[in-house]
C-alpha positions, 0 to 999 in steps of 0.5 A, spaced: 391 810 429 397 812 433 394 818 437 387 815 437 390 809 441 393 813 446 387 817 447 383 810 448 388 809 453 389 815 456 381 815 457 381 807 460 386 810 465 383 816 467 376 812 468 381 806 472 382 811 476 376 815 477 371 809 478 373 807 485 371 814 487 365 813 483 364 806 486 364 808 493 360 810 497 363 815 501 369 819 498 373 824 503 378 829 501 384 831 505 390 836 506 395 837 511 397 844 513 405 842 514 410 840 508 410 833 506 417 831 509 415 834 516 414 827 520 407 830 522 405 829 515 409 823 514 405 819 520 399 822 518 400 820 510 402 813 512 395 813 516 390 815 511 394 809 506 393 804 512 386 806 513 384 806 506 387 799 505 383 796 511 377 799 508 378 796 502 379 789 505 374 790 511 369 794 507 369 794 499 367 800 496 365 804 501 370 809 503 375 812 498 380 817 501 382 822 495 389 826 499 389 833 495 396 836 497 397 841 502 397 849 502 399 849 494 392 847 494 389 851 501 393 856 505 395 854 512 390 858 515 384 856 511 384 849 511 380 848 518 375 852 515 375 848 508 373 843 512 368 846 515 365 849 509 366 842 505 371 844 501 375 840 503 372 834 508 378 832 513 385 835 515 391 835 519 393 842 521 396 846 527 391 848 533 395 855 531 392 855 525 385 856 527 386 860 533 382 866 530 377 861 531 378 858 536 384 861 542 382 856 547 385 851 543 393 854 545 391 851 552 392 845 549 399 846 548 400 845 556 396 838 557 400 834 562 396 827 558 399 823 552 394 823 546 391 816 548 390 819 556 387 825 554 382 819 549 381 815 556 378 822 559 373 828 558 378 832 556 377 827 548 370 829 548 370 836 551 374 837 545 370 834 539 364 837 542 368 845 542 370 844 535 363 841 532 360 848 536 365 853 533 367 850 527 363 845 525 368 839 525 370 833 528 376 832 533 379 826 530 386 825 533 392 830 536 399 828 533 406 831 535 406 830 543 413 827 544 415 833 542 417 840 546 420 846 546 427 848 549 431 855 549 437 855 546 442 860 547 449 862 545 452 865 552 452 861 559 447 862 563 446 858 570 440 861 573 433 864 570 435 871 572 440 871 568 437 870 562 434 877 562 435 882 558 437 877 552 434 878 545 431 870 543 427 869 537 421 865 538 414 864 535 408 869 538 405 862 543 412 863 546 413 871 547 409 872 554 413 867 557 419 870 554 417 877 557 415 874 564 422 872 564 425 879 562 428 875 556 426 880 548 423 877 544 425 876 536 420 874 531 423 872 525 423 866 521 425 859 522 430 860 516 433 866 518 435 864 525 442 861 523 443 868 520 441 871 525 444 868 531 451 868 527 451 876 525 449 878 534 441 879 532 439 875 537 442 871 544 438 864 542 432 861 540 426 857 542 425 851 538 424 843 539 430 840 538 428 837 531 428 843 527 435 844 529 439 840 524 435 842 518 436 849 520 444 849 521 443 850 529 446 845 533 453 847 533 450 854 535 446 851 542 451 852 546 447 852 552 439 849 553 435 850 558 432 844 561 426 843 563 422 844 556 416 847 556 409 846 551 407 841 546 405 842 539 398 841 538 397 837 531 390 835 530 386 831 525 379 835 523 374 831 519 367 835 517 362 833 522 357 831 517 361 827 514 364 824 520 357 823 522 355 819 516 360 814 516 358 806 517 361 804 524 365 800 521 369 805 517 369 810 524 372 804 528 377 803 523 379 811 523 380 810 531 384 804 530 389 807 526 389 814 529 390 811 536 396 807 532 399 814 528 399 818 535 403 813 539 407 812 532 409 820 532 410 820 540 416 815 539 418 817 533 419 824 536 422 823 543 426 819 540 428 825 534 429 829 540 434 825 545 438 823 539 439 832 537 440 834 544 446 828 545 448 832 538 448 838 542 452 835 547 457 832 542 458 839 539 460 842 546 454 844 548 451 843 556 444 842 558 443 847 563 438 843 569 435 848 573 434 846 580 428 843 583 425 849 586 427 853 580 424 848 575 418 848 578 417 856 579 419 856 571 414 851 569 409 855 573 410 861 570 410 858 563 404 854 565 401 862 567 404 866 561 400 862 556 394 860 561 393 868 562 394 869 554 388 864 552 384 866 558 384 873 556 380 871 550 376 865 551 376 864 559 371 859 560 373 854 555 381 855 556 380 854 563 376 848 562 382 844 557 386 847 562 383 843 568 382 837 564 388 836 561 392 835 568 394 828 571 389 825 576 391 826 583 
C-alpha cells in the first residue's frame, strides 16, 4: 500500500509539472552557453523567469518556457545550430561560438553603441535579417555590453612600443591586434593563466577585469593598458519560426524584459569593472593611460586588426555591421 501511495504521489507530481507545458499554446525550450553562475547567464535566467511570470499573469496558458540547462545538454559550439534545427527553441550564446557560420559577427565587438542604441538604429534590424538568412534564427537581444577587454602586464611600460616582444596570453579574437603591436600572443585556458604568469611563461594577459578575481590574477595585474578595447557579444537567439508564430502580446513581453536585461547587465558589468580596477590599484597596480594621440592610434589599430580579419571572411556583412555600429556624427 505504501509503495502504491508513493507511486500515486509521484504520478500526480509528474502530471502537475507537465500540465502547464501541455496546457500552454506555445512551449519554448532554452539553453545557455555559459556556466549558470556567469554574470550574463544569471541575468538571462532572471529574465526568462520574469517573462514567464508576466505571461502567466497577462496571457494565462499561452506560454511555457522550459530551461533545459547549458553545455551539459548541448555543447557551446552547437547551440546556435540547435536553435536553427529546432532541437531547442532559444539560447543565450556568444557570437564567437557560431563564428564558423557567421564570421561577420565578431565585428560587433567593435560596436560604439549601447544595446539600446543598437535597437533604435538600423543595425538591430540588419542583425536580425542576416541571422534569419544564414541561421534561420531571430536576433532578440545583446547581453554583456559594459564589459571590455584590457591588457595587463607584470612588467612596466609607458608607451605601445614598449610592449614589443612581450608574451601575452590572449583569446583568438585579440591575436591580430597583439601581433600588430609586435606582441607574441599565447593561447592558454583561463584557469592556467596564473601558473603561466607565475612561472614567467607569459608577461601578462588580455581579459575583462571581472575575470581577474576568479583566476586569482588581481595581484599579477601590475600595469594596465588604458584605453580598453573590444566588447563581448553575448546574444539571445530564437528559432525564427517559433518567434514569428508567437502572439504580439507575448513578443511585447519578451522585448520589454530583454531591454531591461540589456540595461541590467551593463550596470552590473560596469560596476564590476570599476571595483576590480580599484582592487588592482589597491594591490599596487598602475593604470598606464596613453596620451590622447597614442590612445587614438591604439583604438584605430584595434579596430583595424579585428575588422581586417572579419572583412577577409565576410566582406559585405562585416563592413555593414561596422558602419551601422558607429556613433552618429
